[in-house]
C-alpha positions in Angstrom: 51.3 17.4 -5.5 52.6 20.9 -6.3 54.7 23.0 -4.0 53.6 26.5 -3.4 56.5 28.6 -2.1 55.9 30.7 1.0 55.7 34.5 0.6 59.0 36.4 1.2 59.8 37.4 4.8 58.4 40.8 5.6 60.7 43.5 7.0 58.9 46.1 9.2 62.0 48.0 10.4 63.2 45.7 13.2 65.8 42.9 13.1 67.2 43.9 9.7 70.1 41.4 9.9 67.7 38.4 10.4 65.4 39.6 7.6 68.4 40.0 5.3 69.6 36.4 5.8 66.0 35.2 5.2 65.5 37.4 2.1 68.9 36.3 0.6 67.9 32.7 1.1 64.5 33.3 -0.3 66.0 35.0 -3.4 68.5 32.2 -3.8 65.7 29.6 -3.7 64.0 31.4 -6.5 67.2 31.8 -8.5 67.1 35.6 -8.2 70.0 36.4 -5.9 72.5 36.8 -8.8 70.2 39.5 -10.2 70.5 41.4 -7.0 74.3 40.9 -6.8 75.1 41.6 -10.4 72.6 44.3 -11.3 73.2 43.8 -15.0 70.9 43.6 -17.9 70.9 40.4 -20.0 72.8 40.8 -23.2 70.6 41.6 -26.3 69.5 38.8 -28.5 71.7 38.0 -31.5 70.3 38.1 -35.0 68.0 35.2 -35.9 67.7 33.8 -32.4 66.2 30.4 -31.8 62.9 29.9 -29.9 64.9 28.6 -26.9 67.2 31.7 -26.9 64.2 34.0 -27.1 62.6 32.1 -24.1 65.8 32.3 -22.1 66.2 36.0 -22.9 62.7 36.7 -21.8 63.2 34.7 -18.6 66.4 36.5 -17.8 64.7 39.9 -18.4 61.8 38.9 -16.2 64.1 38.0 -13.3 64.9 41.6 -12.5 61.2 42.3 -12.1 60.6 39.2 -10.1 63.5 40.1 -7.7 62.1 43.7 -7.3 58.6 42.2 -6.7 60.1 40.1 -3.9 61.6 43.2 -2.3 58.4 45.1 -2.6 56.4 42.2 -1.2 59.0 41.6 1.5 58.7 45.0 3.2 56.0 46.7 5.2 54.3 49.8 3.6 56.4 52.1 5.7 59.6 50.5 4.5 58.3 50.3 0.9 58.2 54.1 0.7 62.0 54.1 1.2 62.6 51.8 -1.8 59.8 52.6 -4.2 62.0 55.0 -6.2 64.7 52.3 -6.7 64.9 51.1 -10.2 66.6 47.8 -9.5 66.6 45.2 -6.7 70.3 45.9 -6.0 69.5 49.5 -5.4 66.7 48.5 -3.0 69.0 46.0 -1.2 71.8 48.5 -0.8 69.4 51.2 0.3 67.9 49.0 3.1 71.4 47.7 4.1 72.8 51.3 4.4 69.8 52.5 6.4 69.3 49.6 8.7 72.7 48.1 9.0 74.7 51.3 8.7 77.8 52.1 6.9 80.9 49.8 6.9 82.4 52.0 9.7 79.2 51.6 11.8 79.2 47.9 11.2 82.8 47.6 12.2 82.1 49.5 15.4 79.2 47.2 16.2 81.5 44.1 15.6 84.1 45.6 17.9 81.5 46.1 20.6 80.0 42.6 20.2 83.4 40.9 20.3 84.2 42.8 23.5 80.8 41.7 24.9 81.6 38.1 24.0 85.0 38.3 25.7 83.5 39.9 28.8 80.6 37.4 29.2 80.8 35.7 32.6 78.4 33.2 34.1 76.3 34.7 36.8 75.9 32.8 40.1 72.2 32.6 39.7 72.5 31.4 36.1 72.3 27.8 34.8 74.8 26.7 32.2 71.9 26.6 29.6 71.1 30.2 30.3 74.7 31.2 30.1 75.1 29.3 26.8 72.0 31.0 25.4 73.5 34.4 26.3 76.7 33.4 24.6 74.9 32.2 21.5 72.8 35.3 21.2 76.0 37.4 21.1 77.7 35.0 18.7 74.7 35.0 16.4 74.6 38.8 16.3 78.2 38.8 15.4 77.6 36.3 12.6 74.6 38.3 11.4 76.9 41.2 10.8 78.9 39.0 8.4 81.8 38.1 10.7 83.2 34.6 10.8 83.1 33.2 14.4 84.3 29.7 15.0 82.3 27.1 16.9 85.6 26.3 18.7 85.7 29.7 20.4 82.1 29.3 21.5 82.8 25.8 22.9 85.9 27.1 24.7 83.8 29.9 26.3 81.1 27.5 27.4 83.2 24.6 28.6 85.8 26.4 30.7 84.0 28.1 33.4 86.0 29.3 36.4 83.7 29.5 39.5 85.4 29.8 42.9 88.7 28.9 41.2 87.3 25.5 40.1 87.4 24.5 36.5 84.0 23.2 35.5 83.7 21.2 32.2 80.4 20.7 30.6 79.3 19.4 27.2 77.0 21.8 25.3 75.5 21.0 21.9 75.4 24.0 19.6 
């Protein structure tokens, strides 16, 4: 039996952070992520290369086109027009990141807002613990999607210590 890899995830302009995680994993699975990160050309062949060195060089050269192909296949036609002038997969990655995630300053402001949202989350009277935990996890996952470390311990503390009518309620929630 042979394994046919799935096509890359397609980005249509919404949920960039989720697409970026999926695309990074897709490229890593195909040994192409370093091509995006490093954006370097393979060194030229030495004089009198062996067949194995020639094959390896050709494979390394092809990786940059494979990575770019993944990007072009992994975006809708509307998004494709934004990256079609990019010469490298790193340029395409950076362009999409800048446009859809914003600058570092924008990202930092989003993180500040989400951390504040997390700290201000309170369980509603009409809400089950499961619903409350889901709201917490949505906020935490959005923080993590922006690249911020967020410990499970902080999440557990938020979920397990609920103060309702001045009574401490302890529950076990599996993350």
